C-alpha positions in Angstrom: 105.9 104.2 107.2 103.7 103.2 110.1 102.0 106.5 110.7 98.3 106.7 110.4 98.5 109.0 107.4 100.9 106.6 105.5 98.9 103.5 106.4 95.9 105.2 104.8 97.6 105.2 101.4 99.7 102.1 101.9 97.9 99.6 104.1 101.0 97.3 104.5 103.1 100.3 105.6 105.7 99.6 103.0 107.3 101.4 100.1 106.8 102.3 97.4 103.5 104.0 96.9 102.6 106.2 94.0 100.1 109.0 94.7 98.6 110.2 91.4 95.3 111.3 89.8 94.0 107.8 90.2 94.6 107.8 93.9 97.3 106.0 96.0 98.8 102.9 94.3 101.0 100.8 96.6 103.3 97.9 95.6 106.0 98.2 93.0 104.5 95.7 90.5 101.1 97.4 90.6 102.8 100.8 90.1 104.8 99.4 87.2 101.8 98.0 85.5 99.9 101.2 86.0 102.7 103.1 84.4 102.8 100.7 81.4 99.1 101.2 80.9 99.2 105.0 81.5 101.9 105.5 78.9 100.9 102.7 76.5 100.9 105.1 73.6 104.6 105.9 74.2 107.5 103.9 72.9 109.1 101.7 74.0 106.1 100.0 75.5 108.1 97.6 77.8 105.7 94.9 76.6 107.3 92.3 74.3 105.5 91.6 71.0 105.6 87.8 71.4 103.3 86.1 73.9 106.1 83.8 75.1 108.3 86.8 75.8 105.5 88.5 77.6 104.9 85.4 79.8 108.7 85.2 80.5 108.8 88.9 81.5 105.9 88.3 83.9 107.6 85.3 85.3 111.0 87.0 85.8 109.2 90.0 87.5 107.3 87.6 89.8 110.4 85.6 90.7 112.3 88.8 91.4 109.6 90.3 93.6 108.8 87.1 95.5 112.3 85.5 95.9 114.9 88.2 95.5 113.6 91.5 96.8 112.6 89.9 100.1 116.2 88.9 100.8 118.4 91.4 98.8 118.9 93.5 101.9 121.5 91.0 102.9 123.8 92.8 100.5 123.6 96.1 102.4 121.7 96.0 105.6 123.9 95.9 108.7 121.9 93.3 110.7 119.2 90.7 110.1 116.5 89.8 109.5 116.9 89.4 105.8 113.5 88.3 104.8 113.0 84.8 106.3 116.7 84.5 107.1 118.5 85.5 110.3 121.9 84.8 108.8 123.6 86.9 106.1 125.3 83.8 104.7 122.1 81.9 104.3 120.3 84.8 102.7 123.2 85.4 100.2 123.3 81.7 99.4 119.5 81.8 98.6 120.1 85.0 96.6 122.7 83.2 94.5 120.2 80.3 94.0 117.4 82.7 92.9 119.6 84.6 90.5 120.5 81.3 88.8 116.8 80.6 88.5 116.3 83.9 86.7 119.4 83.3 84.6 117.8 80.1 83.3 114.9 82.2 81.9 117.0 84.8 80.2 116.9 84.7 76.4 120.3 83.7 75.1 120.1 85.9 72.0 118.9 89.0 73.8 119.7 91.8 73.8 117.1 92.1 76.5 116.1 89.6 79.2 113.2 88.2 77.1 114.6 88.6 73.6 114.6 91.5 71.1 112.1 93.7 72.9 112.8 95.5 76.2 110.3 94.5 78.9 109.2 95.2 82.4 111.5 92.5 83.5 114.5 94.6 82.3 113.4 97.5 84.3 112.6 95.3 87.3 115.8 93.4 87.5 118.3 96.2 86.6 118.4 98.0 90.0 119.0 94.7 91.8 121.8 93.8 89.4 123.6 97.0 90.2 123.9 95.7 93.7 124.8 92.2 92.7 127.5 93.2 90.2 129.1 96.0 92.2 128.4 95.6 95.9 128.0 91.9 96.5 131.6 91.0 95.3 133.0 93.5 97.7 131.0 92.7 100.8 129.9 89.0 100.6 131.3 86.9 103.5 133.9 84.4 102.6 131.7 81.6 103.8 129.1 82.3 101.0 129.5 79.5 98.5 129.2 81.4 95.2 128.3 79.2 92.2 131.1 80.6 90.1 134.8 81.5 90.4 134.0 85.2 89.6 131.8 86.7 92.3 130.7 89.4 89.9 129.3 86.7 87.7 127.2 85.4 90.6 124.1 86.0 88.5 124.9 83.5 85.9 126.4 84.0 82.4 123.2 85.1 80.6 122.1 87.5 83.3 125.6 88.9 83.7 125.9 89.4 79.9 122.6 91.1 79.7 123.6 93.5 82.5 
């Protein structure tokens, strides 16, 4: 990831990067939006029909990318750092907090995160939720104060129901 060749296509030296006919596209959100545009004539579009749902999808994706992906390694990496945290417990407590924030934005009627239309938010959050719902309950330290009696429901009722 830090080789000269890789840094030429991904200046931050991070994954992912998509190499395609349009060149090298680093960063998951940019790749996702390129794919949405590239395949905009295909269905489903992953773009909700209502403007409020589109805004909610963008917000969920942004919160996920800024506040969850930076610390989700605390669920599986052997040693710190976990984003800004040097403690697994602190990182997992922050993860629980951020999942609750996203839970608050989930449409109660669904069936998708932002309502009746599948969105980029669904595709963005799903892989993280696999870890949250299946790995975290098995490996979280006892000192992590989960906001619920059921560790598998750490995400909050709307997010867990969606999953």
